[in-house]
C-alpha positions in Angstrom: -4.3 13.0 -1.2 -1.0 12.0 -0.3 -1.1 8.4 0.9 -5.3 8.4 0.8 -4.7 11.4 3.5 -5.4 14.7 3.4 -2.5 17.0 2.2 -1.5 20.2 0.0 1.0 20.5 -2.6 3.8 22.7 -3.7 3.3 21.7 -7.6 3.8 25.0 -9.5 3.3 23.3 -13.1 3.0 19.6 -11.9 6.3 19.1 -10.7 5.9 18.3 -6.9 8.3 20.8 -4.6 6.8 20.4 -1.4 4.3 18.4 0.5 2.0 19.7 3.9 1.1 16.9 5.6 -2.0 17.8 7.4 -2.9 15.2 10.8 -6.8 15.7 11.5 -8.4 14.7 14.9 -12.5 15.2 15.1 -12.3 17.0 11.9 -9.5 19.5 13.4 -6.1 20.2 12.3 -3.8 19.5 14.9 -0.5 18.9 13.4 1.0 19.8 10.3 4.1 18.7 8.8 5.9 19.8 6.3 8.0 17.2 3.7 10.9 18.8 1.0 13.2 16.6 0.6 13.4 15.3 -3.1 13.7 11.2 -2.1 10.8 11.5 0.2 8.5 13.1 -1.3 9.5 10.6 -4.4 8.3 7.6 -1.9 5.1 9.1 -1.4 1.6 8.4 -3.3 0.4 11.9 -4.1 -2.8 12.6 -6.1 -2.4 16.0 -7.6 -6.0 17.6 -9.4 -5.8 18.0 -13.0 -4.2 21.2 -14.3 
């Protein structure tokens, strides 16, 4: 979860290098935004599952 929304994080070893943010409408993914900028990633509230 990122900012309370559906997302996928590329986080080898628990270090986040990229985020895929999903826009969901009526149960379907309608858009995917990819964030790789370290400053933008740092501004997000990211909830990773335990390793």
